[in-house]
Biotite code that builds the C-alpha atoms (Angstrom):
import biotite.structure as struc

atoms = struc.array([
    struc.Atom([-10.001, 13.243, -20.977], chain_id="A", res_id=1, res_name="UNK", atom_name="CA", element="C"),
    struc.Atom([-7.456, 16.011, -20.767], chain_id="A", res_id=2, res_name="UNK", atom_name="CA", element="C"),
    struc.Atom([-3.926, 16.735, -21.904], chain_id="A", res_id=3, res_name="UNK", atom_name="CA", element="C"),
    struc.Atom([-1.568, 17.660, -19.111], chain_id="A", res_id=4, res_name="UNK", atom_name="CA", element="C"),
    struc.Atom([2.009, 17.535, -17.896], chain_id="A", res_id=5, res_name="UNK", atom_name="CA", element="C"),
    struc.Atom([2.836, 15.010, -15.200], chain_id="A", res_id=6, res_name="UNK", atom_name="CA", element="C"),
    struc.Atom([6.125, 15.020, -13.318], chain_id="A", res_id=7, res_name="UNK", atom_name="CA", element="C"),
    struc.Atom([8.265, 11.893, -13.023], chain_id="A", res_id=8, res_name="UNK", atom_name="CA", element="C"),
    struc.Atom([8.563, 11.288, -9.287], chain_id="A", res_id=9, res_name="UNK", atom_name="CA", element="C"),
    struc.Atom([10.040, 7.795, -9.317], chain_id="A", res_id=10, res_name="UNK", atom_name="CA", element="C"),
    struc.Atom([11.444, 5.379, -11.899], chain_id="A", res_id=11, res_name="UNK", atom_name="CA", element="C"),
    struc.Atom([12.979, 1.977, -11.266], chain_id="A", res_id=12, res_name="UNK", atom_name="CA", element="C"),
    struc.Atom([13.702, -1.268, -13.036], chain_id="A", res_id=13, res_name="UNK", atom_name="CA", element="C"),
    struc.Atom([11.737, -4.042, -11.344], chain_id="A", res_id=14, res_name="UNK", atom_name="CA", element="C"),
    struc.Atom([12.449, -7.086, -13.512], chain_id="A", res_id=15, res_name="UNK", atom_name="CA", element="C"),
    struc.Atom([14.444, -7.738, -16.673], chain_id="A", res_id=16, res_name="UNK", atom_name="CA", element="C"),
    struc.Atom([13.220, -5.064, -19.119], chain_id="A", res_id=17, res_name="UNK", atom_name="CA", element="C"),
    struc.Atom([10.231, -4.054, -16.971], chain_id="A", res_id=18, res_name="UNK", atom_name="CA", element="C"),
    struc.Atom([10.081, -0.647, -15.285], chain_id="A", res_id=19, res_name="UNK", atom_name="CA", element="C"),
    struc.Atom([7.782, 1.087, -12.801], chain_id="A", res_id=20, res_name="UNK", atom_name="CA", element="C"),
    struc.Atom([7.253, 4.844, -13.104], chain_id="A", res_id=21, res_name="UNK", atom_name="CA", element="C"),
    struc.Atom([5.274, 7.080, -10.743], chain_id="A", res_id=22, res_name="UNK", atom_name="CA", element="C"),
    struc.Atom([3.953, 10.371, -12.099], chain_id="A", res_id=23, res_name="UNK", atom_name="CA", element="C"),
    struc.Atom([2.565, 13.213, -9.987], chain_id="A", res_id=24, res_name="UNK", atom_name="CA", element="C"),
    struc.Atom([-0.021, 15.834, -10.878], chain_id="A", res_id=25, res_name="UNK", atom_name="CA", element="C"),
    struc.Atom([-3.787, 16.098, -11.126], chain_id="A", res_id=26, res_name="UNK", atom_name="CA", element="C"),
    struc.Atom([-5.008, 12.511, -11.517], chain_id="A", res_id=27, res_name="UNK", atom_name="CA", element="C"),
    struc.Atom([-8.410, 13.099, -9.958], chain_id="A", res_id=28, res_name="UNK", atom_name="CA", element="C"),
    struc.Atom([-10.320, 12.259, -13.147], chain_id="A", res_id=29, res_name="UNK", atom_name="CA", element="C"),
    struc.Atom([-9.197, 8.635, -13.184], chain_id="A", res_id=30, res_name="UNK", atom_name="CA", element="C"),
    struc.Atom([-12.361, 6.770, -12.303], chain_id="A", res_id=31, res_name="UNK", atom_name="CA", element="C"),
    struc.Atom([-11.766, 3.040, -12.768], chain_id="A", res_id=32, res_name="UNK", atom_name="CA", element="C"),
    struc.Atom([-8.997, 0.449, -12.690], chain_id="A", res_id=33, res_name="UNK", atom_name="CA", element="C"),
    struc.Atom([-8.109, -0.654, -16.202], chain_id="A", res_id=34, res_name="UNK", atom_name="CA", element="C"),
    struc.Atom([-8.018, 2.825, -17.708], chain_id="A", res_id=35, res_name="UNK", atom_name="CA", element="C"),
    struc.Atom([-4.837, 3.931, -19.459], chain_id="A", res_id=36, res_name="UNK", atom_name="CA", element="C"),
    struc.Atom([-2.772, 6.970, -20.406], chain_id="A", res_id=37, res_name="UNK", atom_name="CA", element="C"),
    struc.Atom([-1.238, 7.950, -23.763], chain_id="A", res_id=38, res_name="UNK", atom_name="CA", element="C"),
    struc.Atom([2.268, 9.392, -23.492], chain_id="A", res_id=39, res_name="UNK", atom_name="CA", element="C"),
    struc.Atom([3.964, 11.740, -25.956], chain_id="A", res_id=40, res_name="UNK", atom_name="CA", element="C"),
    struc.Atom([7.717, 11.230, -26.277], chain_id="A", res_id=41, res_name="UNK", atom_name="CA", element="C"),
    struc.Atom([10.055, 13.669, -27.988], chain_id="A", res_id=42, res_name="UNK", atom_name="CA", element="C"),
    struc.Atom([11.186, 12.395, -31.366], chain_id="A", res_id=43, res_name="UNK", atom_name="CA", element="C"),
    struc.Atom([8.312, 9.939, -31.815], chain_id="A", res_id=44, res_name="UNK", atom_name="CA", element="C"),
    struc.Atom([5.247, 10.602, -33.940], chain_id="A", res_id=45, res_name="UNK", atom_name="CA", element="C"),
    struc.Atom([2.753, 8.386, -32.106], chain_id="A", res_id=46, res_name="UNK", atom_name="CA", element="C"),
    struc.Atom([1.993, 8.422, -28.401], chain_id="A", res_id=47, res_name="UNK", atom_name="CA", element="C"),
    struc.Atom([2.537, 5.284, -26.303], chain_id="A", res_id=48, res_name="UNK", atom_name="CA", element="C"),
    struc.Atom([-0.563, 3.837, -24.572], chain_id="A", res_id=49, res_name="UNK", atom_name="CA", element="C"),
    struc.Atom([0.200, 2.285, -21.174], chain_id="A", res_id=50, res_name="UNK", atom_name="CA", element="C"),
    struc.Atom([-2.197, 0.861, -18.588], chain_id="A", res_id=51, res_name="UNK", atom_name="CA", element="C"),
    struc.Atom([-2.433, 2.436, -15.145], chain_id="A", res_id=52, res_name="UNK", atom_name="CA", element="C"),
    struc.Atom([-1.106, 0.176, -12.397], chain_id="A", res_id=53, res_name="UNK", atom_name="CA", element="C"),
    struc.Atom([-2.179, 2.194, -9.351], chain_id="A", res_id=54, res_name="UNK", atom_name="CA", element="C"),
    struc.Atom([-3.547, 5.694, -8.827], chain_id="A", res_id=55, res_name="UNK", atom_name="CA", element="C"),
    struc.Atom([-4.721, 8.352, -6.402], chain_id="A", res_id=56, res_name="UNK", atom_name="CA", element="C"),
    struc.Atom([-5.958, 11.951, -6.707], chain_id="A", res_id=57, res_name="UNK", atom_name="CA", element="C"),
    struc.Atom([-2.429, 13.329, -7.210], chain_id="A", res_id=58, res_name="UNK", atom_name="CA", element="C"),
    struc.Atom([-0.414, 10.425, -8.644], chain_id="A", res_id=59, res_name="UNK", atom_name="CA", element="C"),
    struc.Atom([-0.457, 7.416, -10.906], chain_id="A", res_id=60, res_name="UNK", atom_name="CA", element="C"),
    struc.Atom([1.963, 4.556, -11.433], chain_id="A", res_id=61, res_name="UNK", atom_name="CA", element="C"),
    struc.Atom([2.550, 2.688, -14.667], chain_id="A", res_id=62, res_name="UNK", atom_name="CA", element="C"),
    struc.Atom([4.481, -0.520, -15.255], chain_id="A", res_id=63, res_name="UNK", atom_name="CA", element="C"),
    struc.Atom([5.837, -1.020, -18.756], chain_id="A", res_id=64, res_name="UNK", atom_name="CA", element="C"),
    struc.Atom([8.160, -3.311, -20.665], chain_id="A", res_id=65, res_name="UNK", atom_name="CA", element="C"),
    struc.Atom([10.860, -2.067, -23.003], chain_id="A", res_id=66, res_name="UNK", atom_name="CA", element="C"),
    struc.Atom([9.934, -3.584, -26.360], chain_id="A", res_id=67, res_name="UNK", atom_name="CA", element="C"),
    struc.Atom([11.010, -0.875, -28.812], chain_id="A", res_id=68, res_name="UNK", atom_name="CA", element="C"),
    struc.Atom([12.651, 2.503, -29.187], chain_id="A", res_id=69, res_name="UNK", atom_name="CA", element="C"),
    struc.Atom([9.725, 4.395, -27.637], chain_id="A", res_id=70, res_name="UNK", atom_name="CA", element="C"),
    struc.Atom([9.579, 2.442, -24.398], chain_id="A", res_id=71, res_name="UNK", atom_name="CA", element="C"),
    struc.Atom([13.392, 2.440, -24.318], chain_id="A", res_id=72, res_name="UNK", atom_name="CA", element="C"),
    struc.Atom([13.327, 6.256, -24.404], chain_id="A", res_id=73, res_name="UNK", atom_name="CA", element="C"),
    struc.Atom([10.707, 6.262, -21.650], chain_id="A", res_id=74, res_name="UNK", atom_name="CA", element="C"),
    struc.Atom([12.885, 4.027, -19.463], chain_id="A", res_id=75, res_name="UNK", atom_name="CA", element="C"),
    struc.Atom([15.838, 6.406, -19.914], chain_id="A", res_id=76, res_name="UNK", atom_name="CA", element="C"),
    struc.Atom([14.010, 9.474, -18.600], chain_id="A", res_id=77, res_name="UNK", atom_name="CA", element="C"),
    struc.Atom([14.979, 11.017, -15.268], chain_id="A", res_id=78, res_name="UNK", atom_name="CA", element="C"),
    struc.Atom([13.204, 11.958, -12.080], chain_id="A", res_id=79, res_name="UNK", atom_name="CA", element="C"),
    struc.Atom([11.937, 15.539, -12.262], chain_id="A", res_id=80, res_name="UNK", atom_name="CA", element="C"),
    struc.Atom([11.270, 15.502, -15.997], chain_id="A", res_id=81, res_name="UNK", atom_name="CA", element="C"),
    struc.Atom([7.742, 16.033, -17.289], chain_id="A", res_id=82, res_name="UNK", atom_name="CA", element="C"),
    struc.Atom([5.637, 13.907, -19.612], chain_id="A", res_id=83, res_name="UNK", atom_name="CA", element="C"),
    struc.Atom([2.886, 15.144, -21.931], chain_id="A", res_id=84, res_name="UNK", atom_name="CA", element="C"),
    struc.Atom([-0.004, 12.803, -21.148], chain_id="A", res_id=85, res_name="UNK", atom_name="CA", element="C"),
    struc.Atom([-3.561, 12.292, -22.386], chain_id="A", res_id=86, res_name="UNK", atom_name="CA", element="C"),
    struc.Atom([-5.659, 10.891, -19.549], chain_id="A", res_id=87, res_name="UNK", atom_name="CA", element="C"),
    struc.Atom([-7.690, 9.147, -18.390], chain_id="A", res_id=88, res_name="UNK", atom_name="CA", element="C"),
    struc.Atom([-8.528, 7.040, -21.437], chain_id="A", res_id=89, res_name="UNK", atom_name="CA", element="C"),
    struc.Atom([-10.748, 4.001, -21.882], chain_id="A", res_id=90, res_name="UNK", atom_name="CA", element="C"),
    struc.Atom([-13.631, 2.639, -19.862], chain_id="A", res_id=91, res_name="UNK", atom_name="CA", element="C"),
    struc.Atom([-11.832, 0.474, -17.291], chain_id="A", res_id=92, res_name="UNK", atom_name="CA", element="C"),
    struc.Atom([-13.308, -2.449, -15.366], chain_id="A", res_id=93, res_name="UNK", atom_name="CA", element="C"),
    struc.Atom([-16.809, -2.368, -13.912], chain_id="A", res_id=94, res_name="UNK", atom_name="CA", element="C"),
    struc.Atom([-16.244, -3.626, -10.365], chain_id="A", res_id=95, res_name="UNK", atom_name="CA", element="C"),
    struc.Atom([-19.959, -3.995, -9.600], chain_id="A", res_id=96, res_name="UNK", atom_name="CA", element="C"),
    struc.Atom([-20.348, -7.080, -11.821], chain_id="A", res_id=97, res_name="UNK", atom_name="CA", element="C"),
    struc.Atom([-17.965, -9.616, -10.347], chain_id="A", res_id=98, res_name="UNK", atom_name="CA", element="C"),
    struc.Atom([-19.739, -10.836, -7.229], chain_id="A", res_id=99, res_name="UNK", atom_name="CA", element="C"),
    struc.Atom([-18.092, -11.638, -3.882], chain_id="A", res_id=100, res_name="UNK", atom_name="CA", element="C"),
    struc.Atom([-15.023, -13.540, -5.083], chain_id="A", res_id=101, res_name="UNK", atom_name="CA", element="C"),
    struc.Atom([-14.177, -12.871, -8.727], chain_id="A", res_id=102, res_name="UNK", atom_name="CA", element="C"),
    struc.Atom([-11.162, -14.400, -10.434], chain_id="A", res_id=103, res_name="UNK", atom_name="CA", element="C"),
    struc.Atom([-8.498, -12.061, -11.823], chain_id="A", res_id=104, res_name="UNK", atom_name="CA", element="C"),
    struc.Atom([-6.360, -13.569, -14.608], chain_id="A", res_id=105, res_name="UNK", atom_name="CA", element="C"),
    struc.Atom([-3.336, -11.744, -15.992], chain_id="A", res_id=106, res_name="UNK", atom_name="CA", element="C"),
    struc.Atom([-0.612, -12.623, -18.440], chain_id="A", res_id=107, res_name="UNK", atom_name="CA", element="C"),
    struc.Atom([2.790, -10.919, -18.589], chain_id="A", res_id=108, res_name="UNK", atom_name="CA", element="C"),
    struc.Atom([2.548, -7.147, -18.762], chain_id="A", res_id=109, res_name="UNK", atom_name="CA", element="C"),
    struc.Atom([-1.250, -7.558, -18.547], chain_id="A", res_id=110, res_name="UNK", atom_name="CA", element="C"),
    struc.Atom([-0.878, -8.224, -14.820], chain_id="A", res_id=111, res_name="UNK", atom_name="CA", element="C"),
    struc.Atom([-0.309, -4.572, -13.654], chain_id="A", res_id=112, res_name="UNK", atom_name="CA", element="C"),
    struc.Atom([-3.831, -3.221, -14.380], chain_id="A", res_id=113, res_name="UNK", atom_name="CA", element="C"),
    struc.Atom([-5.268, -6.191, -12.484], chain_id="A", res_id=114, res_name="UNK", atom_name="CA", element="C"),
    struc.Atom([-3.315, -5.100, -9.418], chain_id="A", res_id=115, res_name="UNK", atom_name="CA", element="C"),
    struc.Atom([-5.159, -1.774, -9.526], chain_id="A", res_id=116, res_name="UNK", atom_name="CA", element="C"),
    struc.Atom([-8.406, -3.709, -9.833], chain_id="A", res_id=117, res_name="UNK", atom_name="CA", element="C"),
    struc.Atom([-7.446, -5.879, -6.839], chain_id="A", res_id=118, res_name="UNK", atom_name="CA", element="C"),
    struc.Atom([-6.708, -2.737, -4.798], chain_id="A", res_id=119, res_name="UNK", atom_name="CA", element="C"),
    struc.Atom([-10.160, -1.413, -5.613], chain_id="A", res_id=120, res_name="UNK", atom_name="CA", element="C"),
    struc.Atom([-11.897, -4.669, -4.720], chain_id="A", res_id=121, res_name="UNK", atom_name="CA", element="C"),
    struc.Atom([-9.993, -5.106, -1.451], chain_id="A", res_id=122, res_name="UNK", atom_name="CA", element="C"),
    struc.Atom([-10.924, -1.554, -0.433], chain_id="A", res_id=123, res_name="UNK", atom_name="CA", element="C"),
    struc.Atom([-14.558, -2.659, -0.831], chain_id="A", res_id=124, res_name="UNK", atom_name="CA", element="C"),
    struc.Atom([-14.078, -5.770, 1.280], chain_id="A", res_id=125, res_name="UNK", atom_name="CA", element="C"),
    struc.Atom([-13.837, -8.198, -1.640], chain_id="A", res_id=126, res_name="UNK", atom_name="CA", element="C"),
    struc.Atom([-10.812, -10.520, -1.736], chain_id="A", res_id=127, res_name="UNK", atom_name="CA", element="C"),
    struc.Atom([-10.460, -11.857, -5.279], chain_id="A", res_id=128, res_name="UNK", atom_name="CA", element="C"),
    struc.Atom([-8.660, -14.948, -6.472], chain_id="A", res_id=129, res_name="UNK", atom_name="CA", element="C"),
    struc.Atom([-5.692, -14.162, -8.736], chain_id="A", res_id=130, res_name="UNK", atom_name="CA", element="C"),
    struc.Atom([-3.899, -16.188, -11.403], chain_id="A", res_id=131, res_name="UNK", atom_name="CA", element="C"),
    struc.Atom([-0.825, -14.769, -13.139], chain_id="A", res_id=132, res_name="UNK", atom_name="CA", element="C"),
    struc.Atom([0.958, -16.303, -16.104], chain_id="A", res_id=133, res_name="UNK", atom_name="CA", element="C"),
    struc.Atom([4.507, -15.798, -17.368], chain_id="A", res_id=134, res_name="UNK", atom_name="CA", element="C"),
    struc.Atom([6.995, -17.452, -19.699], chain_id="A", res_id=135, res_name="UNK", atom_name="CA", element="C"),
    struc.Atom([9.435, -18.252, -16.896], chain_id="A", res_id=136, res_name="UNK", atom_name="CA", element="C"),
    struc.Atom([10.651, -17.457, -13.374], chain_id="A", res_id=137, res_name="UNK", atom_name="CA", element="C"),
    struc.Atom([12.611, -14.388, -14.484], chain_id="A", res_id=138, res_name="UNK", atom_name="CA", element="C"),
    struc.Atom([9.456, -12.781, -15.897], chain_id="A", res_id=139, res_name="UNK", atom_name="CA", element="C"),
    struc.Atom([7.349, -12.981, -12.730], chain_id="A", res_id=140, res_name="UNK", atom_name="CA", element="C"),
    struc.Atom([6.196, -9.614, -11.345], chain_id="A", res_id=141, res_name="UNK", atom_name="CA", element="C"),
    struc.Atom([3.979, -8.229, -8.556], chain_id="A", res_id=142, res_name="UNK", atom_name="CA", element="C"),
    struc.Atom([3.691, -11.361, -6.426], chain_id="A", res_id=143, res_name="UNK", atom_name="CA", element="C"),
    struc.Atom([4.714, -9.534, -3.244], chain_id="A", res_id=144, res_name="UNK", atom_name="CA", element="C"),
    struc.Atom([2.434, -6.621, -4.069], chain_id="A", res_id=145, res_name="UNK", atom_name="CA", element="C"),
    struc.Atom([-0.592, -8.922, -4.272], chain_id="A", res_id=146, res_name="UNK", atom_name="CA", element="C"),
    struc.Atom([0.478, -10.593, -1.034], chain_id="A", res_id=147, res_name="UNK", atom_name="CA", element="C"),
    struc.Atom([0.484, -7.217, 0.733], chain_id="A", res_id=148, res_name="UNK", atom_name="CA", element="C"),
    struc.Atom([-3.181, -6.937, -0.250], chain_id="A", res_id=149, res_name="UNK", atom_name="CA", element="C"),
    struc.Atom([-3.853, -10.297, 1.405], chain_id="A", res_id=150, res_name="UNK", atom_name="CA", element="C"),
    struc.Atom([-3.957, -12.207, -1.880], chain_id="A", res_id=151, res_name="UNK", atom_name="CA", element="C"),
    struc.Atom([-1.766, -15.209, -2.683], chain_id="A", res_id=152, res_name="UNK", atom_name="CA", element="C"),
    struc.Atom([-1.607, -15.302, -6.481], chain_id="A", res_id=153, res_name="UNK", atom_name="CA", element="C"),
    struc.Atom([-1.480, -18.642, -8.247], chain_id="A", res_id=154, res_name="UNK", atom_name="CA", element="C"),
    struc.Atom([1.508, -18.441, -10.587], chain_id="A", res_id=155, res_name="UNK", atom_name="CA", element="C"),
    struc.Atom([1.933, -20.334, -13.844], chain_id="A", res_id=156, res_name="UNK", atom_name="CA", element="C"),
    struc.Atom([4.996, -20.476, -16.072], chain_id="A", res_id=157, res_name="UNK", atom_name="CA", element="C"),
    struc.Atom([5.205, -21.926, -19.544], chain_id="A", res_id=158, res_name="UNK", atom_name="CA", element="C"),
    struc.Atom([8.600, -23.503, -18.865], chain_id="A", res_id=159, res_name="UNK", atom_name="CA", element="C"),
    struc.Atom([7.658, -24.799, -15.409], chain_id="A", res_id=160, res_name="UNK", atom_name="CA", element="C"),
    struc.Atom([10.459, -22.900, -13.657], chain_id="A", res_id=161, res_name="UNK", atom_name="CA", element="C"),
    struc.Atom([8.026, -21.573, -11.013], chain_id="A", res_id=162, res_name="UNK", atom_name="CA", element="C"),
    struc.Atom([4.494, -22.302, -9.903], chain_id="A", res_id=163, res_name="UNK", atom_name="CA", element="C"),
    struc.Atom([2.288, -24.474, -12.097], chain_id="A", res_id=164, res_name="UNK", atom_name="CA", element="C"),
    struc.Atom([3.812, -25.591, -15.372], chain_id="A", res_id=165, res_name="UNK", atom_name="CA", element="C"),
    struc.Atom([1.623, -24.463, -18.254], chain_id="A", res_id=166, res_name="UNK", atom_name="CA", element="C"),
    struc.Atom([-0.836, -21.674, -18.884], chain_id="A", res_id=167, res_name="UNK", atom_name="CA", element="C"),
    struc.Atom([-3.287, -19.683, -16.776], chain_id="A", res_id=168, res_name="UNK", atom_name="CA", element="C"),
    struc.Atom([-6.114, -21.918, -17.954], chain_id="A", res_id=169, res_name="UNK", atom_name="CA", element="C"),
    struc.Atom([-4.336, -24.921, -16.413], chain_id="A", res_id=170, res_name="UNK", atom_name="CA", element="C"),
    struc.Atom([-4.582, -23.206, -13.015], chain_id="A", res_id=171, res_name="UNK", atom_name="CA", element="C"),
    struc.Atom([-8.191, -22.196, -13.655], chain_id="A", res_id=172, res_name="UNK", atom_name="CA", element="C"),
    struc.Atom([-9.252, -25.846, -14.006], chain_id="A", res_id=173, res_name="UNK", atom_name="CA", element="C"),
    struc.Atom([-8.760, -26.400, -10.278], chain_id="A", res_id=174, res_name="UNK", atom_name="CA", element="C"),
    struc.Atom([-10.558, -23.227, -9.170], chain_id="A", res_id=175, res_name="UNK", atom_name="CA", element="C"),
    struc.Atom([-14.186, -22.384, -8.479], chain_id="A", res_id=176, res_name="UNK", atom_name="CA", element="C"),
    struc.Atom([-15.436, -19.113, -9.963], chain_id="A", res_id=177, res_name="UNK", atom_name="CA", element="C"),
    struc.Atom([-18.278, -17.671, -11.990], chain_id="A", res_id=178, res_name="UNK", atom_name="CA", element="C"),
    struc.Atom([-16.826, -14.340, -13.089], chain_id="A", res_id=179, res_name="UNK", atom_name="CA", element="C"),
    struc.Atom([-13.437, -13.367, -14.518], chain_id="A", res_id=180, res_name="UNK", atom_name="CA", element="C"),
    struc.Atom([-11.575, -10.098, -15.011], chain_id="A", res_id=181, res_name="UNK", atom_name="CA", element="C"),
    struc.Atom([-8.646, -10.607, -17.359], chain_id="A", res_id=182, res_name="UNK", atom_name="CA", element="C"),
    struc.Atom([-5.896, -8.746, -19.201], chain_id="A", res_id=183, res_name="UNK", atom_name="CA", element="C"),
    struc.Atom([-3.084, -10.079, -21.356], chain_id="A", res_id=184, res_name="UNK", atom_name="CA", element="C"),
    struc.Atom([-2.116, -11.140, -24.869], chain_id="A", res_id=185, res_name="UNK", atom_name="CA", element="C"),
    struc.Atom([-4.969, -12.050, -27.178], chain_id="A", res_id=186, res_name="UNK", atom_name="CA", element="C"),
    struc.Atom([-4.261, -15.826, -27.358], chain_id="A", res_id=187, res_name="UNK", atom_name="CA", element="C"),
    struc.Atom([-4.522, -15.918, -23.561], chain_id="A", res_id=188, res_name="UNK", atom_name="CA", element="C"),
    struc.Atom([-7.751, -13.907, -23.613], chain_id="A", res_id=189, res_name="UNK", atom_name="CA", element="C"),
    struc.Atom([-9.232, -16.351, -26.125], chain_id="A", res_id=190, res_name="UNK", atom_name="CA", element="C"),
    struc.Atom([-8.319, -19.319, -23.913], chain_id="A", res_id=191, res_name="UNK", atom_name="CA", element="C"),
    struc.Atom([-9.780, -17.617, -20.823], chain_id="A", res_id=192, res_name="UNK", atom_name="CA", element="C"),
    struc.Atom([-12.905, -16.774, -22.821], chain_id="A", res_id=193, res_name="UNK", atom_name="CA", element="C"),
    struc.Atom([-13.411, -20.463, -23.553], chain_id="A", res_id=194, res_name="UNK", atom_name="CA", element="C"),
    struc.Atom([-12.896, -21.398, -19.886], chain_id="A", res_id=195, res_name="UNK", atom_name="CA", element="C"),
    struc.Atom([-14.908, -18.668, -18.149], chain_id="A", res_id=196, res_name="UNK", atom_name="CA", element="C"),
    struc.Atom([-18.710, -18.533, -17.808], chain_id="A", res_id=197, res_name="UNK", atom_name="CA", element="C"),
    struc.Atom([-18.743, -14.724, -17.741], chain_id="A", res_id=198, res_name="UNK", atom_name="CA", element="C"),
    struc.Atom([-16.430, -11.767, -17.346], chain_id="A", res_id=199, res_name="UNK", atom_name="CA", element="C"),
    struc.Atom([-14.640, -8.684, -18.625], chain_id="A", res_id=200, res_name="UNK", atom_name="CA", element="C"),
    struc.Atom([-11.672, -8.790, -20.990], chain_id="A", res_id=201, res_name="UNK", atom_name="CA", element="C"),
    struc.Atom([-9.120, -5.994, -21.368], chain_id="A", res_id=202, res_name="UNK", atom_name="CA", element="C"),
    struc.Atom([-7.613, -5.941, -24.859], chain_id="A", res_id=203, res_name="UNK", atom_name="CA", element="C"),
    struc.Atom([-4.282, -4.655, -26.066], chain_id="A", res_id=204, res_name="UNK", atom_name="CA", element="C"),
    struc.Atom([-4.253, -2.941, -29.461], chain_id="A", res_id=205, res_name="UNK", atom_name="CA", element="C"),
    struc.Atom([-2.112, -0.717, -31.618], chain_id="A", res_id=206, res_name="UNK", atom_name="CA", element="C"),
    struc.Atom([-3.592, 2.759, -31.515], chain_id="A", res_id=207, res_name="UNK", atom_name="CA", element="C"),
    struc.Atom([-2.739, 6.242, -32.702], chain_id="A", res_id=208, res_name="UNK", atom_name="CA", element="C"),
    struc.Atom([-4.920, 8.905, -31.086], chain_id="A", res_id=209, res_name="UNK", atom_name="CA", element="C"),
    struc.Atom([-6.070, 6.952, -28.021], chain_id="A", res_id=210, res_name="UNK", atom_name="CA", element="C"),
    struc.Atom([-9.475, 8.631, -27.800], chain_id="A", res_id=211, res_name="UNK", atom_name="CA", element="C"),
    struc.Atom([-11.490, 7.237, -30.716], chain_id="A", res_id=212, res_name="UNK", atom_name="CA", element="C"),
    struc.Atom([-10.953, 9.811, -33.453], chain_id="A", res_id=213, res_name="UNK", atom_name="CA", element="C"),
    struc.Atom([-8.695, 7.891, -35.839], chain_id="A", res_id=214, res_name="UNK", atom_name="CA", element="C"),
    struc.Atom([-10.629, 4.579, -35.744], chain_id="A", res_id=215, res_name="UNK", atom_name="CA", element="C"),
    struc.Atom([-7.307, 2.742, -36.008], chain_id="A", res_id=216, res_name="UNK", atom_name="CA", element="C"),
    struc.Atom([-8.043, 0.254, -33.217], chain_id="A", res_id=217, res_name="UNK", atom_name="CA", element="C"),
    struc.Atom([-11.566, -0.657, -34.306], chain_id="A", res_id=218, res_name="UNK", atom_name="CA", element="C"),
    struc.Atom([-12.635, -4.273, -33.837], chain_id="A", res_id=219, res_name="UNK", atom_name="CA", element="C"),
    struc.Atom([-15.792, -6.186, -34.688], chain_id="A", res_id=220, res_name="UNK", atom_name="CA", element="C"),
    struc.Atom([-18.048, -7.271, -31.838], chain_id="A", res_id=221, res_name="UNK", atom_name="CA", element="C"),
    struc.Atom([-21.392, -9.062, -31.761], chain_id="A", res_id=222, res_name="UNK", atom_name="CA", element="C"),
    struc.Atom([-23.041, -5.652, -31.481], chain_id="A", res_id=223, res_name="UNK", atom_name="CA", element="C"),
    struc.Atom([-21.141, -3.830, -34.210], chain_id="A", res_id=224, res_name="UNK", atom_name="CA", element="C"),
    struc.Atom([-17.736, -2.232, -34.461], chain_id="A", res_id=225, res_name="UNK", atom_name="CA", element="C"),
    struc.Atom([-16.090, -0.765, -31.361], chain_id="A", res_id=226, res_name="UNK", atom_name="CA", element="C"),
    struc.Atom([-12.898, 1.176, -30.726], chain_id="A", res_id=227, res_name="UNK", atom_name="CA", element="C"),
    struc.Atom([-10.560, -0.467, -28.228], chain_id="A", res_id=228, res_name="UNK", atom_name="CA", element="C"),
    struc.Atom([-9.278, 2.899, -27.013], chain_id="A", res_id=229, res_name="UNK", atom_name="CA", element="C"),
    struc.Atom([-12.673, 4.569, -26.556], chain_id="A", res_id=230, res_name="UNK", atom_name="CA", element="C"),
    struc.Atom([-15.292, 1.817, -26.144], chain_id="A", res_id=231, res_name="UNK", atom_name="CA", element="C"),
    struc.Atom([-12.724, -0.460, -24.452], chain_id="A", res_id=232, res_name="UNK", atom_name="CA", element="C"),
    struc.Atom([-10.129, -1.542, -23.669], chain_id="A", res_id=233, res_name="UNK", atom_name="CA", element="C"),
    struc.Atom([-12.494, -3.603, -21.497], chain_id="A", res_id=234, res_name="UNK", atom_name="CA", element="C"),
    struc.Atom([-15.154, -5.581, -23.345], chain_id="A", res_id=235, res_name="UNK", atom_name="CA", element="C"),
    struc.Atom([-17.764, -7.914, -21.856], chain_id="A", res_id=236, res_name="UNK", atom_name="CA", element="C"),
    struc.Atom([-17.660, -11.597, -22.761], chain_id="A", res_id=237, res_name="UNK", atom_name="CA", element="C"),
    struc.Atom([-21.161, -11.413, -24.195], chain_id="A", res_id=238, res_name="UNK", atom_name="CA", element="C"),
    struc.Atom([-20.090, -8.912, -26.868], chain_id="A", res_id=239, res_name="UNK", atom_name="CA", element="C"),
    struc.Atom([-16.736, -10.393, -27.936], chain_id="A", res_id=240, res_name="UNK", atom_name="CA", element="C"),
    struc.Atom([-16.531, -11.957, -31.379], chain_id="A", res_id=241, res_name="UNK", atom_name="CA", element="C"),
    struc.Atom([-13.439, -14.031, -32.182], chain_id="A", res_id=242, res_name="UNK", atom_name="CA", element="C"),
])
């Protein structure tokens, strides 16, 4: 983990209040999909943790939703400006565990880190199944990006305006799988946990430091207390305690 300045190379609105931002600089230490960065914004005391969508040795892309004043300020920044970033943070997904055709399940803004995971798997010759869940048609993101990878995601919407009406678990009932990688809101993770025989679960949590010092994002597991920012955000099903 290091603190460094990354330059904003590209910023665009991709859907409703959702933005994609590409940062350039030394990103060579990023080692796994599912890791995240912690961004310092002028005028705000706490950094903003955001998952990495895609990355290479000299760039990374994040996808974030404007939900408060901090992310609003981030969305208003301009190309060429610099961000103070702590990175890479967290453990990320272990891609050696999922077998030949794992199932990737994402909900809302939890979908972007799964795209990075899909990229990694496809590069290794593994074509995963993908299920994405959203509230409605206007919230759907990254379908075309998955298709470019050769993956046709199964889409669910709560209101039935696109894809399967219902939740990601409704789509999972008709699929064959034995391992799941998943990221999204906690109620969704709990439902996937109940439906999946095994897998890895990426948790969202409020955090301050982002690297395990403040203990603010500590949660209880079957094997003791763990910090979502340092020991996670990815936890194995076998250790999760609801």
